[in-house]
The first five atom37 places (N, CA, C, CB, O) and aatype in JSON, in Angstrom:
{
  "aatype": [20, 20, 20, 20, 20, 20, 20, 20, 20, 20, 20, 20, 20, 20, 20, 20, 20, 20, 20, 20, 20, 20, 20, 20, 20, 20, 20, 20, 20, 20, 20, 20, 20, 20, 20, 20, 20, 20, 20, 20, 20, 20, 20, 20, 20, 20, 20, 20, 20, 20, 20, 20, 20, 20, 20, 20, 20, 20, 20, 20, 20, 20, 20, 20, 20, 20, 20, 20, 20, 20, 20, 20, 20, 20, 20, 20, 20, 20, 20, 20, 20, 20, 20, 20, 20, 20, 20, 20, 20, 20, 20, 20, 20, 20, 20, 20, 20, 20, 20, 20, 20, 20, 20, 20, 20, 20, 20, 20, 20, 20, 20, 20, 20, 20, 20, 20, 20, 20, 20, 20, 20, 20, 20, 20, 20, 20, 20, 20, 20, 20, 20, 20, 20, 20, 20, 20, 20, 20, 20],
  "atom_mask": [
    [1, 1, 1, 1, 1],
    [1, 1, 1, 1, 1],
    [1, 1, 1, 1, 1],
    [1, 1, 1, 1, 1],
    [1, 1, 1, 1, 1],
    [1, 1, 1, 1, 1],
    [1, 1, 1, 1, 1],
    [1, 1, 1, 1, 1],
    [1, 1, 1, 1, 1],
    [1, 1, 1, 1, 1],
    [1, 1, 1, 1, 1],
    [1, 1, 1, 1, 1],
    [1, 1, 1, 1, 1],
    [1, 1, 1, 1, 1],
    [1, 1, 1, 1, 1],
    [1, 1, 1, 1, 1],
    [1, 1, 1, 1, 1],
    [1, 1, 1, 1, 1],
    [1, 1, 1, 1, 1],
    [1, 1, 1, 1, 1],
    [1, 1, 1, 1, 1],
    [1, 1, 1, 1, 1],
    [1, 1, 1, 1, 1],
    [1, 1, 1, 1, 1],
    [1, 1, 1, 1, 1],
    [1, 1, 1, 1, 1],
    [1, 1, 1, 1, 1],
    [1, 1, 1, 1, 1],
    [1, 1, 1, 1, 1],
    [1, 1, 1, 1, 1],
    [1, 1, 1, 1, 1],
    [1, 1, 1, 1, 1],
    [1, 1, 1, 1, 1],
    [1, 1, 1, 1, 1],
    [1, 1, 1, 1, 1],
    [1, 1, 1, 1, 1],
    [1, 1, 1, 1, 1],
    [1, 1, 1, 1, 1],
    [1, 1, 1, 1, 1],
    [1, 1, 1, 1, 1],
    [1, 1, 1, 1, 1],
    [1, 1, 1, 1, 1],
    [1, 1, 1, 1, 1],
    [1, 1, 1, 1, 1],
    [1, 1, 1, 1, 1],
    [1, 1, 1, 1, 1],
    [1, 1, 1, 1, 1],
    [1, 1, 1, 1, 1],
    [1, 1, 1, 1, 1],
    [1, 1, 1, 1, 1],
    [1, 1, 1, 1, 1],
    [1, 1, 1, 1, 1],
    [1, 1, 1, 1, 1],
    [1, 1, 1, 1, 1],
    [1, 1, 1, 1, 1],
    [1, 1, 1, 1, 1],
    [1, 1, 1, 1, 1],
    [1, 1, 1, 1, 1],
    [1, 1, 1, 1, 1],
    [1, 1, 1, 1, 1],
    [1, 1, 1, 1, 1],
    [1, 1, 1, 1, 1],
    [1, 1, 1, 1, 1],
    [1, 1, 1, 1, 1],
    [1, 1, 1, 1, 1],
    [1, 1, 1, 1, 1],
    [1, 1, 1, 1, 1],
    [1, 1, 1, 1, 1],
    [1, 1, 1, 1, 1],
    [1, 1, 1, 1, 1],
    [1, 1, 1, 1, 1],
    [1, 1, 1, 1, 1],
    [1, 1, 1, 1, 1],
    [1, 1, 1, 1, 1],
    [1, 1, 1, 1, 1],
    [1, 1, 1, 1, 1],
    [1, 1, 1, 1, 1],
    [1, 1, 1, 1, 1],
    [1, 1, 1, 1, 1],
    [1, 1, 1, 1, 1],
    [1, 1, 1, 1, 1],
    [1, 1, 1, 1, 1],
    [1, 1, 1, 1, 1],
    [1, 1, 1, 1, 1],
    [1, 1, 1, 1, 1],
    [1, 1, 1, 1, 1],
    [1, 1, 1, 1, 1],
    [1, 1, 1, 1, 1],
    [1, 1, 1, 1, 1],
    [1, 1, 1, 1, 1],
    [1, 1, 1, 1, 1],
    [1, 1, 1, 1, 1],
    [1, 1, 1, 1, 1],
    [1, 1, 1, 1, 1],
    [1, 1, 1, 1, 1],
    [1, 1, 1, 1, 1],
    [1, 1, 1, 1, 1],
    [1, 1, 1, 1, 1],
    [1, 1, 1, 1, 1],
    [1, 1, 1, 1, 1],
    [1, 1, 1, 1, 1],
    [1, 1, 1, 1, 1],
    [1, 1, 1, 1, 1],
    [1, 1, 1, 1, 1],
    [1, 1, 1, 1, 1],
    [1, 1, 1, 1, 1],
    [1, 1, 1, 1, 1],
    [1, 1, 1, 1, 1],
    [1, 1, 1, 1, 1],
    [1, 1, 1, 1, 1],
    [1, 1, 1, 1, 1],
    [1, 1, 1, 1, 1],
    [1, 1, 1, 1, 1],
    [1, 1, 1, 1, 1],
    [1, 1, 1, 1, 1],
    [1, 1, 1, 1, 1],
    [1, 1, 1, 1, 1],
    [1, 1, 1, 1, 1],
    [1, 1, 1, 1, 1],
    [1, 1, 1, 1, 1],
    [1, 1, 1, 1, 1],
    [1, 1, 1, 1, 1],
    [1, 1, 1, 1, 1],
    [1, 1, 1, 1, 1],
    [1, 1, 1, 1, 1],
    [1, 1, 1, 1, 1],
    [1, 1, 1, 1, 1],
    [1, 1, 1, 1, 1],
    [1, 1, 1, 1, 1],
    [1, 1, 1, 1, 1],
    [1, 1, 1, 1, 1],
    [1, 1, 1, 1, 1],
    [1, 1, 1, 1, 1],
    [1, 1, 1, 1, 1],
    [1, 1, 1, 1, 1],
    [1, 1, 1, 1, 1],
    [1, 1, 1, 1, 1],
    [1, 1, 1, 1, 1],
    [1, 1, 1, 1, 1]
  ],
  "atom_positions": [
    [[79.95, 94.64, 85.81], [78.05, 93.25, 84.78], [77.63, 93.76, 83.54], [75.89, 93.3, 85.77], [76.62, 94.44, 83.39]],
    [[78.68, 93.32, 82.37], [77.63, 93.55, 80.55], [76.01, 93.73, 80.93], [77.67, 91.63, 79.21], [75.3, 93.75, 81.94]],
    [[75.91, 93.84, 79.54], [74.97, 94.31, 79.46], [74.85, 92.75, 78.32], [74.89, 96.04, 79.14], [75.7, 92.1, 77.71]],
    [[72.71, 92.6, 78.53], [72.58, 90.99, 77.06], [70.92, 91.56, 76.56], [72.45, 88.39, 78.09], [70.28, 92.61, 76.59]],
    [[70.79, 90.6, 76.25], [69.81, 91.26, 75.57], [68.24, 91.37, 76.01], [69.89, 90.7, 74.4], [67.13, 91.72, 75.6]],
    [[68.95, 90.82, 77.19], [67.69, 91.18, 78.19], [67.4, 92.2, 78.84], [67.58, 90.52, 79.1], [66.31, 92.45, 79.35]],
    [[69.02, 93.29, 78.9], [68.48, 94.35, 79.49], [67.66, 95.34, 78.7], [69.44, 94.95, 80.06], [67.87, 95.27, 77.49]],
    [[67.06, 95.94, 78.94], [65.39, 96.72, 78.9], [65.94, 97.78, 78.31], [64.38, 97.18, 80.47], [65.59, 98.11, 77.18]],
    [[67.64, 99.04, 79.59], [67.77, 99.93, 79.28], [68.86, 100.2, 77.98], [67.88, 100.4, 80.35], [69.74, 99.42, 77.62]],
    [[68.52, 101.55, 77.38], [69.66, 101.49, 76.31], [70.82, 101.44, 76.83], [69.73, 102.56, 75.41], [70.95, 101.73, 78.02]],
    [[72.24, 100.92, 75.8], [73.41, 101.32, 76.63], [73.71, 102.96, 75.94], [74.87, 100.04, 76.42], [73.69, 103.19, 74.73]],
    [[73.82, 103.39, 76.38], [74.22, 104.88, 76.07], [75.79, 105.05, 75.35], [74.19, 105.74, 77.61], [76.73, 105.0, 76.15]],
    [[76.06, 105.21, 74.18], [77.34, 105.43, 73.82], [77.49, 107.53, 73.3], [77.61, 104.08, 72.36], [76.86, 108.49, 72.87]],
    [[78.87, 107.06, 73.8], [79.16, 108.64, 73.02], [79.76, 108.89, 72.09], [79.76, 109.51, 73.59], [80.86, 108.74, 72.61]],
    [[80.12, 109.33, 70.42], [81.09, 108.78, 69.52], [81.47, 110.39, 69.41], [80.55, 107.74, 68.04], [80.68, 111.32, 69.29]],
    [[82.99, 110.45, 69.48], [83.68, 111.9, 69.52], [84.75, 112.04, 68.26], [84.57, 112.12, 71.06], [84.96, 111.03, 67.58]],
    [[85.27, 112.99, 68.03], [86.32, 113.45, 67.27], [87.36, 114.34, 67.58], [85.88, 113.9, 66.41], [87.54, 115.36, 66.93]],
    [[88.41, 113.87, 68.98], [89.03, 115.07, 69.03], [90.21, 115.5, 68.48], [89.16, 115.27, 70.02], [90.98, 114.67, 68.0]],
    [[90.5, 116.85, 68.46], [91.83, 117.18, 68.53], [91.06, 117.66, 66.29], [93.47, 115.4, 69.26], [89.95, 117.76, 65.77]],
    [[92.4, 117.78, 65.84], [92.32, 118.58, 64.71], [91.59, 117.87, 63.32], [93.77, 119.0, 64.44], [91.1, 118.47, 62.37]],
    [[91.69, 116.31, 63.56], [91.4, 116.01, 62.48], [89.62, 115.56, 61.77], [92.35, 115.08, 62.5], [88.78, 114.88, 62.36]],
    [[89.53, 115.97, 60.86], [88.58, 116.6, 60.15], [87.7, 115.7, 58.95], [89.32, 117.75, 59.59], [87.22, 116.26, 57.96]],
    [[87.61, 114.63, 59.14], [87.42, 113.38, 58.61], [86.28, 112.59, 59.42], [88.76, 112.66, 58.62], [86.67, 111.9, 60.37]],
    [[84.68, 112.65, 59.07], [84.14, 112.6, 60.38], [82.95, 111.35, 59.5], [83.51, 114.44, 61.22], [81.81, 111.03, 59.82]],
    [[83.83, 110.89, 58.35], [82.56, 109.71, 57.74], [82.14, 108.81, 58.65], [83.01, 108.7, 56.54], [81.04, 108.47, 59.09]],
    [[83.68, 108.38, 58.89], [83.82, 107.07, 59.55], [82.8, 107.15, 61.03], [85.62, 106.79, 59.89], [81.92, 106.36, 61.37]],
    [[83.18, 108.08, 61.55], [82.08, 108.32, 62.78], [80.73, 108.67, 62.95], [82.4, 109.13, 63.43], [80.11, 108.83, 64.0]],
    [[80.33, 108.77, 61.65], [78.91, 108.93, 61.0], [78.07, 107.21, 61.07], [79.21, 109.58, 59.08], [77.09, 106.51, 61.35]],
    [[79.43, 107.34, 60.55], [78.69, 105.28, 59.71], [78.97, 104.27, 61.03], [80.18, 104.22, 57.74], [78.39, 103.2, 61.17]],
    [[80.01, 104.83, 62.0], [79.75, 104.09, 63.7], [78.33, 104.55, 64.11], [81.0, 104.76, 65.12], [77.25, 103.99, 64.24]],
    [[78.71, 105.53, 64.22], [77.6, 106.56, 65.29], [75.92, 105.42, 64.91], [77.38, 109.05, 64.37], [75.28, 104.78, 65.75]],
    [[75.62, 105.52, 63.36], [74.38, 105.37, 62.68], [74.02, 103.42, 62.83], [74.66, 106.09, 60.83], [72.96, 102.8, 62.95]],
    [[75.54, 102.96, 62.75], [75.42, 101.37, 63.04], [75.36, 100.93, 64.63], [76.78, 100.61, 62.38], [74.99, 99.83, 65.01]],
    [[75.73, 101.82, 65.33], [74.84, 101.65, 66.6], [73.83, 101.95, 66.71], [75.1, 102.09, 67.52], [73.22, 101.32, 67.57]],
    [[73.09, 102.97, 66.0], [72.01, 103.32, 66.44], [70.82, 102.33, 66.33], [71.81, 104.44, 65.88], [69.79, 102.17, 66.98]],
    [[71.4, 101.7, 65.2], [70.64, 100.99, 64.36], [70.3, 100.07, 65.52], [71.32, 100.4, 62.99], [69.26, 99.85, 66.14]],
    [[71.82, 99.53, 65.62], [71.87, 98.3, 66.58], [71.13, 98.53, 67.98], [73.43, 97.94, 66.9], [71.54, 97.97, 69.0]],
    [[70.08, 99.32, 67.99], [69.48, 100.21, 69.55], [70.24, 100.76, 70.53], [68.72, 99.38, 70.51], [69.8, 100.96, 71.66]],
    [[71.69, 101.1, 70.09], [72.12, 101.62, 71.16], [71.65, 103.04, 71.39], [73.43, 101.48, 71.16], [71.54, 103.4, 70.22]],
    [[71.35, 103.96, 72.04], [71.99, 105.06, 72.36], [72.43, 106.69, 72.1], [72.59, 104.62, 72.35], [72.52, 107.5, 73.03]],
    [[72.57, 106.86, 71.36], [74.07, 107.67, 70.2], [74.09, 109.08, 70.36], [73.88, 107.52, 68.23], [73.08, 109.69, 70.0]],
    [[75.11, 109.76, 70.85], [75.57, 110.86, 71.1], [77.2, 111.1, 70.18], [75.57, 110.88, 72.72], [78.26, 110.48, 70.21]],
    [[76.66, 112.37, 69.39], [77.43, 112.36, 67.95], [78.71, 113.34, 68.64], [76.35, 113.21, 66.31], [78.54, 113.1, 69.84]],
    [[79.55, 114.02, 68.6], [79.61, 115.26, 69.75], [80.15, 116.08, 68.62], [80.73, 115.11, 71.37], [80.59, 117.18, 68.93]],
    [[80.22, 115.59, 66.8], [80.32, 116.59, 65.8], [82.51, 116.73, 65.98], [79.01, 118.38, 66.39], [83.0, 116.31, 67.03]],
    [[83.3, 117.22, 65.04], [84.58, 117.37, 64.76], [85.25, 118.34, 65.52], [84.72, 117.61, 63.53], [84.57, 119.32, 65.82]],
    [[86.18, 118.32, 65.84], [87.25, 119.19, 66.64], [87.0, 119.13, 67.86], [87.35, 120.6, 66.35], [86.8, 120.3, 68.15]],
    [[86.89, 118.53, 68.76], [86.6, 118.23, 70.05], [87.36, 118.4, 70.6], [86.27, 117.29, 70.37], [88.18, 117.65, 70.08]],
    [[88.12, 119.12, 71.8], [88.86, 119.63, 73.02], [88.64, 117.7, 74.02], [87.73, 121.55, 73.95], [87.58, 117.3, 74.5]],
    [[89.48, 117.2, 74.02], [89.59, 116.22, 75.56], [88.99, 117.04, 76.28], [91.12, 115.8, 76.32], [87.9, 116.64, 75.89]],
    [[88.77, 117.71, 76.88], [87.9, 118.66, 78.16], [86.57, 118.65, 77.56], [88.45, 120.5, 78.48], [85.8, 118.51, 78.5]],
    [[85.88, 118.73, 76.43], [84.94, 118.69, 75.78], [84.17, 117.27, 75.7], [85.35, 119.19, 74.71], [82.99, 117.01, 75.92]],
    [[85.06, 116.56, 75.37], [85.24, 115.4, 75.16], [84.51, 114.45, 76.7], [86.89, 115.33, 74.8], [83.39, 113.97, 76.59]],
    [[85.07, 114.34, 77.67], [84.93, 114.65, 79.14], [83.71, 115.3, 79.54], [85.99, 115.48, 79.61], [82.96, 114.43, 79.98]],
    [[83.26, 116.26, 79.57], [82.38, 116.58, 79.44], [80.56, 116.44, 79.32], [82.89, 116.76, 79.01], [79.48, 116.55, 79.9]],
    [[81.53, 116.02, 77.66], [80.15, 115.55, 77.25], [79.74, 114.05, 77.86], [80.11, 115.5, 75.6], [78.53, 113.83, 77.91]],
    [[80.43, 113.22, 78.22], [80.65, 111.89, 78.19], [79.99, 112.26, 80.27], [82.75, 111.17, 77.51], [79.23, 111.35, 80.61]],
    [[80.1, 112.84, 80.89], [79.5, 113.08, 82.26], [78.09, 113.54, 82.25], [80.29, 114.09, 83.01], [77.05, 113.26, 82.84]],
    [[78.49, 114.38, 81.31], [76.78, 114.63, 81.15], [75.9, 114.54, 80.86], [76.33, 115.03, 81.0], [74.92, 115.11, 81.35]],
    [[75.92, 113.85, 80.03], [75.52, 111.94, 78.96], [75.47, 111.15, 80.04], [77.01, 111.0, 77.65], [74.29, 110.78, 80.11]],
    [[76.23, 110.57, 81.11], [76.22, 109.54, 81.91], [76.45, 108.34, 80.62], [74.76, 109.51, 82.91], [75.59, 107.46, 80.55]],
    [[77.05, 108.34, 80.1], [76.87, 107.47, 79.11], [78.1, 105.79, 79.34], [77.2, 108.56, 77.62], [79.2, 106.04, 79.83]],
    [[77.87, 104.63, 79.06], [78.57, 103.93, 79.16], [79.66, 103.84, 78.55], [78.12, 103.29, 79.14], [80.5, 103.16, 79.14]],
    [[79.91, 104.21, 77.71], [80.8, 103.91, 76.29], [81.34, 105.24, 75.98], [79.85, 103.31, 74.85], [80.76, 106.26, 76.37]],
    [[82.51, 105.27, 75.26], [83.06, 106.5, 74.49], [83.87, 105.57, 73.73], [83.91, 107.82, 75.35], [84.5, 104.52, 73.81]],
    [[83.35, 106.97, 72.54], [84.6, 105.73, 71.47], [85.06, 107.56, 70.58], [83.28, 103.67, 69.69], [84.54, 108.64, 70.3]],
    [[86.26, 106.86, 70.48], [86.81, 108.38, 70.08], [87.72, 107.34, 69.16], [87.67, 109.72, 71.48], [88.39, 106.37, 69.51]],
    [[87.36, 108.27, 67.12], [87.32, 108.24, 66.34], [88.6, 109.09, 65.9], [86.21, 108.35, 66.13], [88.38, 110.27, 65.61]],
    [[90.01, 108.6, 65.82], [91.18, 109.68, 65.07], [91.49, 108.83, 64.34], [92.5, 110.39, 65.8], [91.51, 107.61, 64.51]],
    [[91.87, 109.76, 63.06], [92.45, 109.37, 62.23], [93.61, 110.49, 61.84], [91.52, 108.97, 61.31], [94.2, 110.52, 60.76]],
    [[93.77, 111.22, 62.71], [94.9, 112.49, 62.55], [96.6, 112.21, 63.32], [94.09, 114.02, 63.48], [97.47, 113.07, 63.45]],
    [[96.68, 111.0, 63.67], [98.7, 110.4, 64.28], [97.93, 110.65, 66.07], [100.98, 112.29, 63.63], [98.2, 109.99, 67.08]],
    [[97.25, 111.49, 65.97], [96.86, 112.18, 67.52], [96.79, 111.45, 68.51], [95.63, 112.82, 67.68], [96.46, 112.13, 69.48]],
    [[96.94, 110.23, 68.79], [96.22, 108.72, 70.02], [97.05, 108.79, 70.77], [96.08, 106.92, 69.61], [96.76, 108.3, 71.86]],
    [[98.02, 109.21, 70.69], [99.34, 109.22, 71.79], [99.17, 111.02, 72.58], [101.34, 108.97, 70.6], [99.71, 111.29, 73.65]],
    [[98.8, 111.46, 72.23], [98.92, 112.76, 72.81], [97.4, 113.25, 72.78], [100.0, 113.75, 71.97], [97.26, 114.47, 72.84]],
    [[96.45, 112.63, 72.7], [94.88, 112.62, 72.86], [94.34, 112.02, 73.98], [94.23, 111.96, 71.8], [93.75, 112.53, 74.92]],
    [[94.6, 110.96, 73.77], [93.75, 109.74, 74.49], [94.23, 109.45, 76.23], [94.12, 108.14, 73.47], [93.68, 108.89, 77.18]],
    [[95.51, 110.17, 76.03], [95.54, 110.24, 77.73], [95.13, 111.17, 78.66], [96.66, 110.19, 78.17], [94.83, 110.95, 79.83]],
    [[95.13, 112.87, 77.75], [94.22, 113.9, 78.31], [93.25, 113.24, 78.67], [93.8, 114.98, 77.49], [93.02, 113.16, 79.87]],
    [[92.31, 112.51, 77.62], [90.79, 112.0, 77.83], [90.53, 110.82, 79.15], [90.33, 111.2, 76.27], [89.54, 110.47, 79.79]],
    [[92.31, 110.38, 79.15], [91.5, 109.24, 79.95], [91.7, 110.55, 81.75], [92.75, 106.93, 79.91], [90.84, 110.86, 82.58]],
    [[92.61, 110.8, 81.7], [92.89, 112.33, 83.08], [91.99, 112.28, 83.36], [93.25, 113.99, 82.92], [91.66, 111.51, 84.26]],
    [[90.91, 113.28, 82.57], [89.97, 113.54, 82.46], [88.44, 112.77, 82.77], [90.27, 113.85, 81.58], [87.42, 113.17, 83.35]],
    [[88.7, 111.82, 82.28], [87.99, 110.99, 83.27], [87.59, 110.74, 84.09], [88.06, 110.54, 83.47], [86.48, 110.77, 84.63]],
    [[89.17, 110.25, 84.4], [89.2, 110.03, 86.39], [89.5, 110.87, 86.91], [90.11, 109.11, 87.19], [90.12, 110.5, 87.91]],
    [[89.45, 111.81, 86.87], [89.83, 113.6, 87.52], [87.61, 113.52, 87.61], [91.12, 115.52, 85.54], [86.95, 113.56, 88.64]],
    [[87.25, 113.44, 86.6], [85.82, 113.32, 86.74], [84.86, 112.57, 87.55], [85.52, 113.05, 85.83], [83.84, 112.94, 88.14]],
    [[85.55, 111.22, 87.41], [85.14, 109.52, 88.45], [84.31, 109.29, 87.42], [84.21, 109.43, 90.36], [83.1, 109.23, 87.65]],
    [[84.83, 109.12, 86.05], [83.88, 108.33, 84.85], [84.67, 107.06, 84.95], [83.84, 109.07, 83.05], [85.4, 106.92, 83.97]],
    [[84.75, 106.08, 85.84], [85.98, 105.71, 85.59], [85.68, 104.1, 85.12], [86.98, 105.98, 86.93], [86.39, 103.27, 84.55]],
    [[83.92, 104.06, 85.76], [83.48, 102.6, 84.88], [83.2, 102.46, 83.03], [81.87, 102.17, 85.6], [82.91, 101.44, 82.39]],
    [[83.41, 103.85, 82.53], [82.78, 103.6, 81.22], [83.9, 102.52, 79.99], [82.46, 105.36, 80.58], [85.02, 102.01, 80.11]],
    [[83.34, 102.55, 79.38], [83.87, 101.02, 78.06], [84.4, 102.45, 76.94], [81.79, 99.45, 77.01], [83.67, 103.13, 76.23]],
    [[86.1, 102.56, 77.12], [86.74, 103.35, 76.43], [87.29, 102.54, 75.19], [87.71, 103.99, 77.27], [88.06, 101.57, 75.23]],
    [[86.81, 103.06, 74.21], [86.89, 102.22, 72.61], [87.46, 103.67, 72.13], [85.04, 101.47, 71.62], [87.3, 104.83, 72.52]],
    [[88.34, 102.93, 70.91], [89.34, 104.11, 70.21], [89.19, 103.41, 68.71], [91.32, 104.22, 70.94], [89.43, 102.21, 68.76]],
    [[88.82, 103.96, 67.26], [88.83, 103.87, 66.56], [89.96, 104.29, 65.26], [87.99, 104.06, 66.82], [90.79, 104.99, 65.84]],
    [[90.24, 104.22, 64.3], [91.06, 104.89, 63.13], [92.12, 104.46, 62.92], [91.34, 106.12, 63.21], [92.11, 103.23, 62.99]],
    [[93.27, 104.97, 62.63], [94.61, 104.92, 61.92], [95.13, 105.02, 63.0], [95.09, 105.9, 60.84], [95.29, 106.02, 63.69]],
    [[95.59, 103.24, 63.31], [96.54, 103.2, 64.99], [97.25, 102.57, 64.55], [96.08, 102.59, 66.52], [97.06, 101.36, 64.46]],
    [[98.33, 103.2, 64.12], [99.63, 101.83, 64.03], [99.59, 100.59, 65.38], [101.52, 102.74, 64.22], [99.33, 100.83, 66.56]],
    [[99.93, 99.26, 64.8], [99.83, 98.7, 65.68], [101.05, 98.5, 67.64], [99.64, 97.75, 64.71], [100.71, 98.33, 68.82]],
    [[102.24, 98.64, 67.01], [102.63, 99.31, 68.4], [102.57, 100.45, 69.19], [103.51, 99.3, 68.47], [103.36, 101.07, 69.9]],
    [[101.04, 100.59, 68.77], [101.02, 102.03, 69.32], [99.8, 100.74, 70.25], [100.47, 103.92, 68.09], [99.92, 100.84, 71.47]],
    [[99.27, 100.2, 70.03], [97.67, 99.63, 70.48], [97.99, 99.06, 71.97], [96.92, 98.14, 69.29], [97.26, 99.13, 72.96]],
    [[99.49, 98.36, 71.84], [99.64, 98.28, 73.57], [99.7, 99.02, 75.04], [100.51, 97.9, 73.69], [99.37, 98.72, 76.19]],
    [[100.33, 100.23, 74.32], [100.19, 101.21, 74.84], [98.69, 101.78, 75.44], [100.75, 101.87, 74.0], [98.3, 101.89, 76.61]],
    [[98.13, 102.04, 74.38], [97.03, 102.67, 74.38], [95.83, 101.46, 75.55], [96.62, 102.92, 72.52], [94.68, 101.74, 75.91]],
    [[96.25, 100.77, 75.74], [95.02, 99.75, 76.41], [96.25, 99.96, 78.09], [94.72, 97.38, 75.31], [95.83, 100.4, 79.16]],
    [[97.68, 99.52, 77.85], [97.77, 100.03, 79.13], [97.38, 101.23, 80.07], [98.64, 100.01, 79.16], [97.59, 101.28, 81.29]],
    [[96.99, 101.83, 79.58], [96.9, 104.08, 79.76], [95.14, 103.61, 80.22], [97.15, 105.78, 77.28], [94.57, 104.24, 81.11]],
    [[94.35, 102.3, 79.4], [92.84, 102.39, 80.2], [92.09, 102.38, 78.6], [92.48, 104.2, 81.47], [90.86, 102.3, 78.5]],
    [[92.86, 102.47, 77.56], [91.75, 102.22, 76.34], [91.11, 100.61, 76.6], [92.63, 102.35, 74.55], [91.78, 99.82, 77.28]],
    [[89.59, 100.14, 75.93], [89.24, 98.71, 76.69], [89.82, 98.05, 75.12], [87.13, 98.32, 77.34], [90.52, 97.04, 75.18]],
    [[89.51, 98.67, 73.72], [89.71, 98.38, 72.76], [89.99, 98.82, 71.57], [89.22, 98.0, 72.76], [89.13, 99.46, 70.97]],
    [[91.11, 98.61, 71.02], [91.29, 100.15, 69.75], [90.99, 98.74, 67.82], [94.32, 101.36, 69.94], [91.47, 97.73, 67.31]],
    [[89.98, 99.71, 67.59], [89.25, 99.18, 66.36], [89.94, 100.25, 64.72], [87.19, 99.49, 66.78], [89.71, 101.43, 64.43]],
    [[90.8, 99.24, 64.0], [90.8, 99.51, 63.01], [91.29, 99.68, 62.05], [90.59, 99.85, 63.04], [92.5, 99.48, 62.18]],
    [[91.02, 99.98, 60.98], [90.0, 100.0, 59.32], [90.49, 98.26, 59.22], [90.84, 101.47, 57.41], [91.6, 97.83, 59.52]],
    [[89.4, 97.51, 58.74], [89.27, 96.61, 58.83], [87.67, 95.78, 59.52], [90.38, 96.57, 59.28], [86.72, 95.05, 59.23]],
    [[88.2, 96.44, 60.4], [87.03, 95.72, 61.45], [85.68, 95.68, 61.1], [86.92, 96.4, 62.78], [85.23, 96.68, 60.53]],
    [[85.15, 95.0, 61.27], [83.54, 95.15, 61.02], [82.33, 96.14, 61.87], [83.06, 93.72, 61.24], [82.46, 96.46, 63.06]],
    [[81.07, 96.57, 60.95], [80.51, 97.56, 61.56], [80.13, 96.21, 63.07], [79.04, 98.49, 60.44], [80.2, 96.21, 64.3]],
    [[79.79, 95.4, 62.13], [78.99, 93.78, 63.87], [80.31, 93.9, 64.73], [78.76, 91.05, 63.19], [79.95, 94.51, 65.74]],
    [[81.57, 93.65, 64.82], [82.33, 93.44, 65.28], [82.44, 94.49, 66.62], [83.15, 93.33, 64.33], [82.78, 94.2, 67.77]],
    [[82.08, 95.64, 66.12], [82.09, 97.36, 66.91], [80.81, 96.77, 68.13], [81.3, 99.26, 65.42], [80.93, 96.85, 69.35]],
    [[79.75, 96.24, 67.46], [78.16, 96.38, 68.45], [78.62, 94.83, 68.86], [76.07, 96.66, 67.39], [78.35, 94.62, 70.04]],
    [[79.12, 93.88, 68.31], [79.06, 92.65, 70.19], [80.01, 93.54, 70.52], [79.72, 90.42, 70.42], [79.51, 94.18, 71.45]],
    [[81.03, 93.93, 70.32], [81.78, 94.11, 71.29], [81.47, 94.67, 73.07], [82.5, 94.86, 70.61], [81.79, 94.34, 74.22]],
    [[80.36, 96.07, 72.09], [79.58, 96.53, 73.45], [78.9, 96.4, 73.95], [79.26, 97.17, 73.7], [78.61, 97.0, 74.98]],
    [[78.0, 94.99, 73.11], [76.99, 94.78, 73.85], [77.74, 93.57, 74.9], [75.62, 94.37, 72.89], [77.24, 93.46, 76.02]],
    [[78.68, 92.85, 74.62], [79.61, 92.48, 75.57], [80.24, 93.07, 76.9], [80.42, 92.32, 74.93], [80.0, 92.67, 78.04]],
    [[81.11, 94.12, 76.51], [81.6, 94.85, 77.87], [80.87, 96.07, 78.68], [82.9, 95.42, 77.53], [81.0, 96.6, 79.78]],
    [[80.2, 96.18, 77.76], [79.9, 97.71, 78.22], [79.12, 97.34, 79.69], [78.75, 98.73, 76.93], [78.59, 96.25, 79.93]],
    [[79.2, 98.72, 80.81], [78.97, 98.19, 82.17], [77.63, 98.32, 82.08], [79.65, 98.89, 83.43], [77.27, 98.9, 81.06]],
    [[76.55, 97.86, 83.02], [75.23, 97.39, 83.06], [74.95, 99.22, 84.21], [75.0, 95.25, 83.95], [75.91, 99.52, 84.92]],
    [[74.0, 99.95, 84.24], [73.92, 101.0, 84.5], [72.17, 100.64, 85.6], [74.1, 102.0, 82.97], [71.24, 99.99, 85.13]],
    [[72.14, 101.17, 86.83], [71.48, 101.02, 87.11], [69.62, 101.43, 86.91], [72.15, 101.1, 87.68], [68.8, 100.9, 87.66]]
  ]
}
């Protein structure tokens, strides 16, 4: 069940930078936009391992996980994160990926469990609207 404007509880979003990518300006811009839109945002910082991201998502009981990947390592990192989420039972979280993702890699990521991929040029409002529409509700 998706959240709507009548939902009183804030949507909890984890924004993470997996791997060795050291560029976090975009992730910080997204995190701030989501916060300004009324979401509760947890930003994990740079150089997160898949295990660290999964642990944070479980501990923070998030509804949405946003991965910012500019390094080109999405085909290695995302499957590890998805496997960890499944192993730890967080299968209902909305998994989003943003960054430099070649068009030809997007169908494979979605087939593995990524709900949406946002590439450069996507507006902040697009991301906010997508989360509002698709984030699973929490009891």
